[in-house]
C-alpha positions in Angstrom: -4.5 -21.4 -0.9 -1.1 -20.6 -3.0 -1.2 -20.6 -7.0 0.8 -23.8 -7.3 -1.4 -25.5 -5.3 -2.9 -29.3 -6.1 -4.9 -32.1 -5.1 -2.7 -34.3 -3.0 -1.8 -37.7 -4.6 -1.2 -41.1 -2.8 -1.6 -41.4 0.9 -2.2 -37.5 1.4 -5.4 -37.9 -1.1 -8.2 -38.9 1.6 -10.7 -36.6 1.5 -10.8 -35.9 -2.6 -12.4 -37.7 -5.1 -9.9 -39.7 -7.4 -10.9 -38.2 -10.6 -9.4 -34.8 -8.7 -5.8 -36.4 -8.3 -3.5 -33.3 -9.1 -5.7 -31.3 -10.0 -4.4 -27.5 -10.3 -6.7 -26.0 -7.3 -4.9 -22.9 -6.8 -4.3 -22.0 -10.3 -8.5 -22.6 -10.8 -9.4 -20.5 -8.1 -7.2 -17.9 -9.9 -9.1 -17.9 -12.7 -11.9 -17.7 -11.0 -11.0 -14.4 -9.3 -9.9 -12.9 -12.8 -13.8 -13.7 -13.8 -14.8 -12.2 -10.9 -12.7 -9.1 -11.4 -13.9 -8.5 -15.1 -17.9 -9.3 -14.2 -18.0 -12.3 -16.1 -19.1 -14.4 -13.3 -22.5 -15.9 -12.9 -24.5 -15.3 -10.3 -24.7 -18.8 -9.1 -21.2 -20.2 -9.2 -20.4 -16.7 -7.2 -23.3 -17.7 -4.6 -21.5 -21.0 -4.4 -17.8 -19.7 -3.7 -18.9 -17.0 -1.3 -20.4 -20.2 0.5 -17.2 -21.6 0.6 -15.6 -18.5 2.1 -13.9 -17.5 -1.5 -12.0 -14.1 -0.8 -12.4 -12.2 -4.1 -9.7 -9.6 -3.6 -5.7 -10.2 -3.8 -4.7 -7.8 -1.4 -7.2 -9.5 1.1 -5.5 -12.8 -0.4 -1.7 -11.7 0.4 -2.9 -10.5 3.9 -5.3 -13.9 4.9 -2.0 -16.1 3.9 1.0 -13.5 5.7 -1.7 -14.0 8.3 -2.0 -17.9 8.5 1.9 -18.2 8.1 2.5 -15.4 11.2 -0.2 -17.9 13.7 1.7 -20.7 12.2 4.8 -19.2 13.2 4.1 -18.2 16.8 2.2 -21.3 17.5 5.9 -23.2 16.7 8.2 -20.5 18.4 5.6 -18.7 20.8 5.8 -15.2 20.0 5.8 -13.0 16.7 9.3 -11.3 17.0 10.4 -13.4 14.1 13.5 -12.3 12.3 13.4 -10.6 8.8 14.8 -14.4 7.2 12.1 -16.2 9.2 10.0 -18.4 6.9 7.0 -21.0 7.7 6.4 -23.5 5.1 8.3 -21.6 2.1 6.2 -18.4 3.4 8.9 -15.3 4.2 6.8 -14.5 7.4 9.8 -12.7 8.9 9.6 -10.0 5.8 5.8 -10.2 6.2 5.6 -8.9 9.4 8.8 -6.4 9.2 6.1 -4.9 6.1 3.2 -5.1 8.9 5.2 -3.5 11.7 6.2 -0.4 9.0 2.8 -0.2 7.8 1.6 0.2 11.5 4.0 2.6 12.7 2.9 5.0 9.7 -0.5 4.3 10.8 0.5 5.2 14.1 2.4 8.8 13.3 -0.8 9.8 11.2 -2.7 9.7 14.6 -0.4 11.3 15.7 -0.4 14.1 13.8 -4.5 14.4 13.6 -4.5 14.4 17.6 -1.8 17.9 16.8 -4.2 18.9 14.6 -1.6 18.7 11.8 -2.8 17.3 8.7 -2.2 13.8 8.3 -0.4 12.0 5.5 -1.6 9.7 3.0 -3.5 6.7 4.6 -1.5 4.6 1.7 0.8 1.6 3.0 -1.0 1.7 6.5 -2.6 -1.2 8.6 -5.8 -0.8 9.7 -7.5 -0.8 12.9 -8.8 -4.7 12.3 -5.6 -6.2 10.8 -3.7 -4.6 13.4 -5.7 -6.6 16.4 -5.5 -9.7 14.0 -1.8 -9.7 14.7 -2.5 -8.2 18.7 -4.4 -11.6 19.2 -1.4 -13.6 18.1 1.1 -11.7 20.3 0.0 -8.5 21.7 3.8 -7.5 21.9 4.2 -8.4 18.1 5.0 -4.5 17.1 7.1 -3.1 20.2 8.8 0.2 20.1 12.0 -0.9 20.8 13.5 -3.5 18.4 12.2 -6.8 17.0 15.8 -8.5 18.4 15.4 -7.4 21.9 11.8 -8.1 21.9 12.3 -12.3 20.7 15.6 -12.5 23.0 13.2 -11.2 26.0 10.5 -13.9 24.8 12.9 -16.9 24.6 14.4 -16.2 28.1 10.6 -15.9 29.2 10.2 -19.4 27.7 13.8 -20.6 29.3 12.7 -19.7 32.7 8.7 -20.9 32.0 10.3 -24.6 31.4 12.3 -24.7 34.6 15.3 -23.5 33.5 17.5 -20.5 35.6 18.5 -17.1 34.1 21.6 -17.4 31.6 24.1 -15.7 32.7 27.0 -16.9 30.7 28.0 -17.1 27.3 27.3 -19.8 24.5 25.7 -21.7 27.2 21.9 -20.8 26.4 21.8 -20.5 22.7 17.8 -20.9 21.5 16.4 -20.1 18.1 20.2 -19.2 17.4 20.3 -16.5 20.1 22.9 -16.4 23.1 20.5 -15.8 25.9 23.3 -15.7 28.6 25.3 -13.0 26.0 21.5 -10.9 25.8 21.1 -11.3 29.6 24.6 -9.6 30.3 23.9 -7.0 27.9 21.0 -5.9 29.6 22.9 -5.9 33.5 25.7 -3.9 32.1 23.3 -1.2 29.7 20.5 -1.2 32.3 20.4 3.0 32.7 20.1 2.6 28.7 17.1 0.5 28.6 13.2 2.6 28.3 11.3 2.3 31.8 8.9 -0.4 29.9 12.1 -2.2 29.1 13.8 -2.2 32.7 10.1 -3.1 34.2 10.4 -6.2 32.1 13.3 -7.4 32.8 13.2 -6.9 36.9 9.8 -8.3 37.0 9.1 -10.8 34.7 12.7 -12.3 34.2 14.4 -11.4 37.5 17.1 -9.5 35.4 18.8 -6.8 38.2 21.4 -3.9 36.7 24.7 -4.6 37.1 26.5 -2.6 40.0 29.4 -0.4 39.5 31.9 -3.5 40.3 30.7 -5.6 38.1 30.8 -3.3 34.8 34.3 -3.0 32.7 36.3 -0.2 32.7 35.1 2.3 30.1 36.7 2.5 26.7 39.8 4.7 26.2 39.3 7.3 23.6 41.6 7.6 20.6 43.0 10.7 21.9 43.8 8.5 25.2 45.5 6.1 22.9 47.5 8.6 21.3 48.7 10.0 24.8 49.7 6.5 26.2 51.4 5.5 23.3 53.2 9.3 23.2 54.4 8.3 26.6 55.7 5.1 25.5 57.5 6.8 22.2 59.3 9.2 24.8 59.9 6.8 27.5 61.8 4.9 24.4 63.8 8.2 23.3 65.0 9.2 26.8 66.6 6.0 27.5 67.6 5.1 23.8 68.3 8.9 22.9 66.7 8.9 19.5 63.5 7.4 18.1 64.6 5.0 15.3 62.5 2.5 16.7 62.3 -1.0 15.4 58.8 -2.3 13.7 58.6 -5.1 16.0 59.7 -3.2 19.1 56.9 -3.5 21.8 57.2 -0.9 24.5 56.2 -1.9 28.7 55.1 1.4 30.1 52.5 1.5 33.6 49.6 3.4 32.9 48.0 4.8 36.5 44.6 3.6 36.9 43.0 6.6 38.1 41.9 5.4 40.9 44.3 7.7 43.4 46.8 4.9 44.6 49.8 6.3 42.6 52.4 3.7 41.2 50.4 1.1 43.4 47.4 1.2 41.2 49.3 1.2 37.8 48.7 -1.2 35.5 51.9 -2.7 33.3 51.1 -2.5 29.3 52.9 -3.6 26.2 52.4 -1.7 23.3 53.7 -2.0 19.5 55.4 1.5 19.6 57.4 0.5 16.2 54.3 0.2 14.4 53.2 2.9 15.9 55.5 5.6 14.9 56.2 4.7 11.6 52.0 4.9 11.4 52.5 8.5 12.6 55.2 9.3 10.2 53.0 8.0 7.3 50.2 10.2 8.3 52.1 13.2 9.0 50.1 15.1 6.6 46.7 14.6 8.5 48.2 15.2 12.2 47.8 18.3 14.1 50.4 21.0 14.3 50.6 19.6 18.4 51.2 16.4 17.7 53.7 17.0 15.2 55.5 19.4 17.4 55.3 16.8 20.5 57.0 14.4 18.1 59.6 16.3 16.4 60.5 17.3 20.0 61.9 13.6 21.1 63.2 13.1 17.5 60.6 11.9 15.6 61.8 11.9 11.6 59.9 12.5 9.3 61.0 11.3 6.0 
């Protein structure tokens, strides 16, 4: 029970005596916990409160509050892969779950060290087996080995399919709990080989997600070295045509770039490059350019001052 809880008033006050209306019950319970901690509570009152299921430890109270919020959030959302900023009736359940996952991983690391015959770290801040099982009863996958965001999207796509929907493949068409399920599905198909074997199994056998074919995958992004080389080709083309490299700041140079498919000029792609801005940037960064690049640009008329 929260410390600020008071006996309800008005229509909500159905099972309470009228004399207790607005009674600060949360504070009263906290006061009794303090009496118990000091050893100042009589045995009769102690027995009465324990009959009602009184939890004496503040740590146990915090756990029960978090567990109750986790149950409530899972009942509403169908899983425990809550984002860090998730709340349930004002309780920061997302942050609480993040802390419990960290505690569970510390406990698992200790177990691994013991299994290897190494001294385990302190058990402080670790999650007990009993508490881990309580969370697993709510959602067996509450603490995945991969990211919680991945697990949340997996659950949302599964729920969408179970509700009769089709596998979302288009961006921004199916958005649930703030997650773009089409974007996530596309990312799994394109990055299928980067998933763990367990994730691949879940995608294929639970959601029906298949890896993208080579034709569906986008062309690999050019490296910085490739981009520099492409702009240098444009600069050399400008120099050979104009006889100098005094490129206007807003000048756009058009070049043909071979896509590497072996078809020569037939497979080349026209690129429009902001050559004027690039040349200006090379001049301002002269001190950080490699000697080879300085020499290449100097050979085609680069003016450094």
